[in-house]
MIDOSE-1310 file (N, C-alpha, C; in nm, 2 decimals, decimal comma, always signed):
residues 95
mlrv	+4,08/-3,93/+4,87/+4,22/-3,88/+4,89/+4,27/-3,72/+4,94; +4,31/-3,78/+5,03/+4,38/-3,61/+5,09/+4,54/-3,57/+4,95; +4,54/-3,47/+5,04/+4,70/-3,37/+4,97/+4,75/-3,43/+4,98; +4,88/-3,47/+4,92/+5,05/-3,49/+5,03/+5,07/-3,38/+5,07
qaer	+5,12/-3,34/+5,14/+5,24/-3,21/+5,13/+5,37/-3,26/+5,12; +5,42/-3,17/+5,04/+5,52/-3,22/+5,03/+5,62/-3,16/+5,08; +5,61/-3,09/+5,18/+5,69/-2,97/+5,24/+5,77/-3,11/+5,36; +5,64/-3,22/+5,42/+5,68/-3,26/+5,53/+5,79/-3,45/+5,40
mngg	+5,83/-3,41/+5,35/+5,84/-3,56/+5,24/+5,96/-3,57/+5,30; +6,06/-3,41/+5,31/+6,16/-3,48/+5,36/+6,22/-3,49/+5,49; +6,11/-3,47/+5,59/+6,12/-3,53/+5,69/+6,16/-3,66/+5,74; +6,15/-3,78/+5,67/+6,18/-3,90/+5,68/+6,04/-3,92/+5,64
ffps	+5,92/-3,90/+5,71/+5,80/-3,98/+5,69/+5,74/-4,01/+5,62; +5,85/-3,98/+5,45/+5,76/-4,00/+5,32/+5,97/-4,15/+5,29; +5,98/-4,27/+5,27/+6,10/-4,22/+5,21/+6,14/-4,21/+5,08; +6,04/-4,19/+4,96/+6,09/-4,16/+4,88/+5,92/-4,19/+4,78
vrey	+5,89/-4,05/+4,70/+5,81/-4,04/+4,63/+5,73/-4,15/+4,53; +5,82/-4,27/+4,47/+5,78/-4,38/+4,45/+5,72/-4,46/+4,52; +5,79/-4,51/+4,66/+5,70/-4,65/+4,78/+5,61/-4,53/+4,77; +5,56/-4,37/+4,81/+5,40/-4,39/+4,85/+5,34/-4,38/+4,78
svry	+5,37/-4,35/+4,61/+5,34/-4,41/+4,53/+5,22/-4,58/+4,51; +5,35/-4,65/+4,52/+5,30/-4,81/+4,53/+5,26/-4,85/+4,59; +5,28/-4,78/+4,78/+5,23/-4,83/+4,83/+5,05/-4,73/+4,88; +5,04/-4,63/+4,84/+4,94/-4,55/+4,80/+4,86/-4,48/+4,73
glte	+4,92/-4,49/+4,64/+4,89/-4,40/+4,48/+4,73/-4,46/+4,48; +4,65/-4,35/+4,40/+4,51/-4,44/+4,37/+4,59/-4,49/+4,20; +4,64/-4,61/+4,20/+4,61/-4,68/+3,96/+4,42/-4,74/+3,99; +4,49/-4,79/+3,85/+4,41/-4,79/+3,84/+4,32/-4,99/+3,87
rrqa	+4,44/-5,03/+3,90/+4,44/-5,18/+3,95/+4,32/-5,12/+4,10; +4,37/-5,06/+4,14/+4,33/-5,00/+4,28/+4,16/-4,96/+4,25; +4,14/-4,87/+4,15/+4,02/-4,84/+4,15/+3,95/-4,94/+4,09; +3,96/-5,04/+3,99/+3,91/-5,14/+3,92/+3,79/-5,22/+4,06
mlpg	+3,90/-5,23/+4,19/+3,84/-5,26/+4,32/+3,73/-5,19/+4,34; +3,77/-5,11/+4,39/+3,58/-4,97/+4,40/+3,46/-5,06/+4,29; +3,33/-5,03/+4,42/+3,29/-5,05/+4,35/+3,18/-4,95/+4,22; +3,17/-5,01/+4,13/+3,10/-4,85/+4,02/+3,04/-4,75/+4,05
havv	+2,99/-4,72/+4,20/+2,94/-4,62/+4,22/+3,03/-4,54/+4,33; +3,14/-4,53/+4,30/+3,25/-4,52/+4,39/+3,25/-4,40/+4,31; +3,32/-4,32/+4,38/+3,34/-4,14/+4,34/+3,53/-4,13/+4,39; +3,52/-4,01/+4,34/+3,69/-4,03/+4,34/+3,67/-3,87/+4,33
lhpg	+3,75/-3,92/+4,48/+3,77/-3,76/+4,55/+3,92/-3,70/+4,61; +3,95/-3,61/+4,55/+4,07/-3,51/+4,60/+4,09/-3,36/+4,61; +4,11/-3,32/+4,69/+4,06/-3,18/+4,73/+4,20/-3,08/+4,67; +4,28/-3,15/+4,61/+4,34/-3,05/+4,48/+4,48/-2,96/+4,58
pmvr	+4,55/-2,92/+4,52/+4,61/-2,94/+4,41/+4,71/-3,11/+4,41; +4,65/-3,22/+4,24/+4,72/-3,35/+4,34/+4,86/-3,32/+4,21; +4,93/-3,41/+4,28/+5,03/-3,50/+4,24/+5,00/-3,63/+4,13; +4,96/-3,54/+4,01/+5,03/-3,68/+3,94/+5,07/-3,79/+3,95
gmei	+5,08/-3,88/+3,89/+5,18/-4,04/+3,92/+5,24/-4,10/+4,05; +5,17/-3,94/+4,19/+5,27/-4,01/+4,30/+5,13/-4,02/+4,35; +4,99/-3,96/+4,34/+4,88/-4,00/+4,50/+4,80/-4,03/+4,39; +4,78/-4,05/+4,28/+4,72/-4,09/+4,17/+4,69/-4,06/+4,02
tssv	+4,72/-4,14/+3,92/+4,76/-4,15/+3,82/+4,63/-4,12/+3,77; +4,70/-3,98/+3,61/+4,59/-3,94/+3,53/+4,47/-4,05/+3,49; +4,45/-4,08/+3,44/+4,35/-4,19/+3,38/+4,29/-4,25/+3,52; +4,32/-4,23/+3,63/+4,20/-4,23/+3,76/+4,17/-4,12/+3,74
adss	+4,29/-3,96/+3,80/+4,19/-3,88/+3,81/+4,07/-3,80/+3,70; +4,06/-3,89/+3,58/+4,05/-3,84/+3,48/+3,91/-3,86/+3,46; +3,92/-4,00/+3,49/+3,81/-4,13/+3,48/+3,69/-4,05/+3,47; +3,54/-4,18/+3,44/+3,40/-4,04/+3,50/+3,34/-4,08/+3,61
qsav	+3,54/-4,20/+3,70/+3,38/-4,17/+3,90/+3,48/-3,99/+3,95; +3,56/-4,00/+3,91/+3,58/-3,89/+3,96/+3,58/-3,74/+3,91; +3,53/-3,69/+4,04/+3,44/-3,54/+4,06/+3,55/-3,49/+4,09; +3,68/-3,48/+4,10/+3,78/-3,31/+4,15/+3,76/-3,26/+4,07
lqqv	+3,81/-3,21/+3,95/+3,74/-3,09/+3,91/+3,62/-3,01/+3,98; +3,50/-3,08/+3,96/+3,40/-3,05/+4,07/+3,43/-3,00/+4,23; +3,45/-3,08/+4,22/+3,51/-3,10/+4,44/+3,66/-2,95/+4,48; +3,68/-2,95/+4,39/+3,80/-2,84/+4,37/+3,69/-2,71/+4,31
sngv	+3,60/-2,67/+4,22/+3,57/-2,60/+4,15/+3,45/-2,53/+4,27; +3,37/-2,55/+4,30/+3,29/-2,54/+4,42/+3,36/-2,55/+4,62; +3,52/-2,57/+4,61/+3,51/-2,55/+4,76/+3,50/-2,45/+4,84; +3,52/-2,32/+4,73/+3,51/-2,19/+4,87/+3,43/-2,20/+4,86
qvrm	+3,27/-2,23/+4,76/+3,17/-2,20/+4,78/+3,08/-2,29/+4,92; +3,17/-2,40/+4,95/+3,16/-2,49/+5,03/+3,18/-2,44/+5,14; +3,29/-2,40/+5,13/+3,35/-2,43/+5,26/+3,32/-2,21/+5,31; +3,27/-2,15/+5,22/+3,16/-2,04/+5,26/+2,99/-2,07/+5,31
avlf	+3,01/-2,19/+5,30/+2,85/-2,21/+5,37/+2,85/-2,27/+5,50; +2,99/-2,30/+5,51/+3,00/-2,45/+5,64/+2,99/-2,33/+5,73; +3,14/-2,26/+5,70/+3,12/-2,08/+5,78/+3,03/-1,98/+5,81; +2,97/-2,01/+5,72/+2,85/-1,92/+5,75/+2,74/-1,96/+5,88
hvlv	+2,72/-2,09/+5,83/+2,61/-2,22/+5,92/+2,63/-2,26/+6,03; +2,82/-2,18/+6,08/+2,83/-2,23/+6,22/+2,85/-2,14/+6,29; +2,91/-1,96/+6,23/+2,93/-1,86/+6,22/+2,76/-1,81/+6,30; +2,69/-1,84/+6,20/+2,53/-1,72/+6,22/+2,49/-1,86/+6,26
gaqd	+2,47/-1,95/+6,26/+2,35/-2,05/+6,26/+2,25/-2,10/+6,24; +2,19/-2,24/+6,24/+2,07/-2,20/+6,10/+1,91/-2,18/+6,14; +1,92/-2,12/+6,28/+1,77/-2,07/+6,30/+1,84/-1,94/+6,28; +1,91/-1,86/+6,32/+1,91/-1,74/+6,21/+1,88/-1,77/+6,03
agke	+1,99/-1,85/+6,02/+2,02/-1,82/+5,92/+1,90/-1,84/+5,79; +1,79/-1,88/+5,92/+1,63/-1,94/+5,83/+1,59/-1,78/+5,86; +1,56/-1,71/+5,99/+1,50/-1,59/+6,04/+1,55/-1,44/+5,92; +1,68/-1,49/+5,91/+1,72/-1,37/+5,84/+1,66/-1,41/+5,68
gaa	+1,68/-1,52/+5,67/+1,63/-1,49/+5,45/+1,40/-1,49/+5,43; +1,39/-1,53/+5,59/+1,25/-1,45/+5,56/+1,22/-1,33/+5,58; +1,35/-1,26/+5,66/+1,29/-1,07/+5,63/+1,30/-1,00/+5,49
């Protein structure tokens, strides 16, 4: 899932919170249609009750807390890889 940008909701992109929830929110019914191995991800902060129900966010399929907890480290690793490059990173580790 992607985070809803509340600042854009007043611009007419989303008619109402309720309509967004009904059309796009991840509910228990929608979760039941996912394969059993599916993982629910969300970058946070999530709007419970609009983007995702609490029961889905707290379900055994949810890895939201792990995703948010690891987010900074993952972004740092990606930036390092992009800026230094994979070959340079290998040389640095060998030194």
